[in-house]
Structure formats: structure tokens, C-alpha cells
C-alpha positions in Angstrom: 28.8 4.8 -12.4 28.5 4.8 -8.8 29.1 1.4 -7.3 27.1 -0.9 -4.7 30.0 -0.5 -2.4 29.9 3.1 -2.5 26.1 3.2 -2.0 26.8 0.9 1.0 29.3 3.0 2.4 27.2 6.2 2.1 24.4 4.4 3.9 26.5 3.4 6.8 27.9 7.0 7.0 24.3 8.4 7.2 23.2 5.6 9.7 25.9 7.0 12.2 24.3 10.5 11.9 21.6 11.4 14.6 19.2 12.1 11.5 19.0 12.6 7.7 19.1 16.3 6.9 18.1 18.0 3.9 21.7 18.4 2.9 22.4 14.9 3.4 19.4 14.0 1.3 20.4 16.4 -1.5 24.0 14.9 -1.5 22.7 11.4 -1.4 20.5 11.9 -4.4 23.2 13.9 -6.2 25.5 10.8 -6.1 22.8 8.0 -6.4 19.8 9.2 -8.8 16.7 7.2 -8.8 17.6 5.2 -12.0 21.0 4.4 -10.8 19.5 3.0 -7.6 17.0 1.0 -9.4 19.8 -0.4 -11.6 22.0 -1.3 -8.4 19.1 -3.0 -6.7 17.9 -4.8 -9.8 21.2 -6.2 -10.5 21.5 -7.8 -7.2 25.0 -6.7 -6.4 24.2 -5.6 -2.8 25.0 -8.3 -0.2 21.7 -10.0 0.7 22.0 -9.1 4.4 22.6 -5.4 3.6 19.6 -4.9 1.3 16.9 -4.0 4.0 19.4 -1.8 5.6 20.2 0.0 2.5 16.4 0.4 1.8 15.8 1.8 5.3 18.3 4.5 4.6 16.8 5.3 1.4 13.4 5.7 2.9 14.7 8.1 5.3 16.3 10.0 2.6 13.1 10.1 0.4 11.2 11.2 3.5 12.7 14.5 3.6 11.4 17.4 1.7 14.2 16.9 -0.9 13.3 13.4 -1.3 9.6 14.0 -1.7 10.5 16.5 -4.3 12.5 13.8 -6.1 9.6 11.4 -5.9 7.5 13.8 -8.0 9.6 12.8 -11.0 10.2 9.3 -10.0 7.0 7.5 -11.4 8.7 5.6 -14.1 11.3 4.3 -11.7 8.8 3.3 -9.2 6.7 1.5 -11.7 9.7 -0.3 -12.8 10.6 -1.3 -9.3 7.1 -2.7 -8.7 7.6 -5.0 -11.5 11.2 -6.3 -10.2 11.6 -9.9 -9.4 13.0 -9.1 -6.2 10.3 -8.6 -3.5 12.4 -6.1 -1.4 12.6 -3.8 -4.3 8.8 -4.1 -4.9 8.1 -3.4 -1.3 10.3 -0.2 -1.4 8.3 0.8 -4.5 4.9 0.3 -2.6 6.3 2.4 0.4 7.3 5.2 -2.0 4.0 5.1 -3.9 2.4 5.3 -0.2 4.2 8.4 0.3 3.2 10.1 -3.0 -0.4 9.1 -2.2 -0.2 10.6 1.3 0.0 14.3 0.3 -3.3 15.1 1.7 -4.7 16.9 -1.2 -8.4 17.1 -1.3 -10.0 14.4 -3.5 -10.8 17.2 -6.3 -7.2 18.4 -6.1 -5.4 15.0 -6.3 -2.7 15.2 -9.0 -2.0 12.9 -11.7 0.9 11.3 -9.8 -1.5 10.6 -6.6 -4.0 8.9 -8.7 -1.3 6.8 -10.7 0.0 5.8 -7.2 -3.3 4.8 -5.8 -3.9 2.6 -9.0 -0.5 0.9 -8.6 -1.0 0.3 -4.8 -4.3 -1.4 -5.7 -2.6 -3.5 -8.5 0.1 -4.4 -5.8 -2.6 -6.1 -3.6 -2.1 -8.8 -6.2 1.5 -9.3 -5.2 2.5 -12.7 -4.2 4.7 -11.3 -1.5 2.9 -10.5 1.5 5.3 -8.0 2.8 4.5 -6.1 -0.7 0.7 -6.5 -0.7 0.6 -5.7 3.0 2.5 -2.3 2.3 0.1 -1.4 -0.4 -2.9 -2.3 1.7 -1.7 0.1 4.6 -1.0 2.9 2.0 -4.6 2.7 0.7 -6.2 2.4 4.1 -4.3 5.4 5.5 -5.3 7.5 2.5 -8.9 6.4 2.3 -9.5 6.6 6.0 -8.3 10.2 6.4 -11.6 11.6 5.1 -15.2 10.5 4.4 -14.7 11.9 0.8 -11.7 9.7 0.1 -13.5 6.6 1.7 -16.4 7.3 -0.8 -14.1 7.6 -3.7 -12.7 4.2 -2.9 -15.9 2.6 -2.3 -17.9 4.0 -5.2 -18.8 1.9 -8.2 -18.5 4.9 -10.6 -14.8 5.9 -9.6 -11.7 4.2 -11.3 -10.5 3.2 -7.9 -13.9 1.8 -6.8 -14.3 -0.2 -10.1 -10.6 -1.6 -9.5 -11.6 -2.7 -6.0 -14.7 -4.4 -7.3 -12.6 -6.1 -10.1 -10.2 -7.4 -7.6 -12.8 -8.5 -5.2 -14.2 -10.7 -8.0 -10.6 -12.2 -8.7 -10.5 -15.8 -9.3 -7.6 -16.0 -6.8 -8.8 -16.5 -3.2 -5.7 -14.9 -1.8 -6.5 -11.6 -3.8 -10.0 -11.6 -2.7 -9.0 -12.0 0.9 -6.5 -9.1 0.5 -9.3 -7.1 -0.7 -11.3 -8.0 2.3 -8.7 -7.4 4.7 -8.3 -3.9 3.1 -11.9 -3.1 3.7 -11.7 -4.6 7.2 -8.6 -2.4 8.2 -10.4 0.6 6.6 -13.4 0.1 8.9 -11.1 -0.2 11.9 -9.0 2.6 11.0 -11.8 5.0 9.9 -14.1 4.4 13.0 -18.0 4.5 13.1 -18.6 6.7 10.0 -16.3 4.7 7.7 -17.8 1.6 9.0 -21.4 2.9 8.0 -19.9 3.8 4.5 -18.7 0.3 4.1 -22.2 -1.0 5.0 -23.8 1.3 2.7 -21.5 0.4 -0.4 -22.4 -3.3 0.0 -18.9 -4.1 -1.0 -17.9 -5.7 2.1 -21.1 -7.7 2.8 -21.2 -8.9 -0.7 -17.6 -10.1 -0.6 -18.0 -11.8 2.7 -21.0 -13.5 1.7 -19.4 -14.9 -1.4 -16.4 -16.1 0.7 -18.6 -17.7 3.3 -20.9 -19.2 0.8 -18.0 -20.9 -1.2 -18.0 -24.2 0.3 -15.2 -25.5 -2.2 -12.7 -23.4 -0.2 -13.4 -23.9 3.6 -9.8 -22.4 4.4 -10.8 -19.1 2.6 -13.9 -18.9 4.3 -12.4 -19.4 7.8 -9.7 -16.6 6.9 -12.6 -14.3 5.8 -14.5 -14.9 9.1 -11.5 -14.2 11.1 -11.1 -11.0 9.2 -14.4 -9.9 9.9 -14.7 -10.8 13.5 -11.9 -8.1 14.0 -14.0 -5.5 12.4 -17.1 -6.6 14.5 -15.3 -5.4 17.7 -14.7 -1.8 16.2 -18.1 -1.2 14.4 -21.2 0.8 15.6 -24.1 -1.2 16.7 -26.0 -1.1 13.4 -23.2 -2.5 11.5 -22.3 -5.0 14.2 -25.7 -6.5 13.8 -25.5 -6.7 9.9 -22.2 -8.4 10.0 -23.5 -10.9 12.6 -26.4 -11.7 10.4 -24.1 -12.3 7.5 -22.0 -14.9 9.1 -24.9 -16.8 10.8 
């Protein structure tokens, strides 16, 4: 079985190269298949100060056409990595799930892997490690902000993803609710005026904001919610700006 030492040596070799070519990626994945990589990361045998470095090289490998092709068959490994006790491995899984999601297929042509990736990223919003939940948030925002149809799919109460967002927005955990609020705010900022209006029309943002600000038992959560929304106000069309201001006064 390939060893952690061999993996580190190969990553150092690729790091010295100007870029990771398709041939490099193919050779890498021939030596270290995804299940082998998962075992090495899960075993914790890499030096602690080298884990992020190896993951950065692996991300470059998986960003090639060869790597993206490998990811099409990697769903079980990414699911397992997302359940790892090691936050860096969970973050790597979230990054690769985001890559799977960003294939820019129209909504009606989303393949099973993309649909699964989206649900897994929404699940990862609950991760206790901020690096993991933030990575998941960025992936969902980038996907949803790329077209009004995808924004609608994420916000609609009758889609699997919209139902999941609403479920998370009602979580007993204040940190999870704030992550959902953060996702909606970032979506409004990334998508511009049209997405901001879609957020307003959905009622999801204003409902969650009203509940957070009205919860007098957790003033810190209310303050965090207020700070998040103040960022959105700066990027919102006039109509929504007025609505947001009214909601917080």
C-alpha cells in the first residue's frame, strides 16, 4: 500500500513544478486512488504541519480535467470524508463537493452527483468547524448566485434544497441559524439586485432575521444577525433596503 511518506514526496515534487498537468494528475491518481488517500488522511499519519500542504496539492490535482472525472465516481469517499473527526479532511470534502456542484448544468439537467453534493453542503453548514461550514457556504452561494433559476430553487419551499434551508433556519442551535442567515446574506451580496429581490419575495431572510432579533434570550445572537444584515443593506436595491431597515427598527 502507498505510504504517507510517498504521498508527501510526490506532493513536494508537484509543488516544484510550474503547474499540475493532466499527465501529472493521471499519474498521481494512479498511485494514490481516492480510497487510499482517505485512509492516509483518516489514519493521521501525515505530519501535522504537512496536512494543509498535501491537501492544497490534492486540490490542484482534482481541479484538472482528470481530477474532475475522478470526482464523478468519488461520492462515497467524499461522504466518508465529510464524517471524519479531522476538520481538515472535512474541509477538503466540502471543497470537492463544491467543485462537483459547480458544473454549471441548468437546473433541470443537474445530475445525481450534483444534487447529492448540494444536500451534503447544506448538511455541512452544521459543522462545528468554521472552516468547514464556511467552505460549504461559499460553494452553495457560488452555485445559487450563478442564475435566478438556481436562486429560486434554493429558496423555494417545495424543492428538497429549499426545504432543507428552512429546516436549518429553524434549528435549535443559534450558530446553525446564523450560518443560514450568513448564507442568505452572502447570496444577496453575490447575486446583486435581482437575487436580493428574490430573497425579499421568498420571505425566508426576513422571517429568520425577525426571529433572531426578537429572541431576547440570546442578545449575542441577535447582535451577530444585525451585523450580518447590515452588510447586505449596503448592496441591496432601494426597495429591499427599506424592508430590511424596517425589520431591524
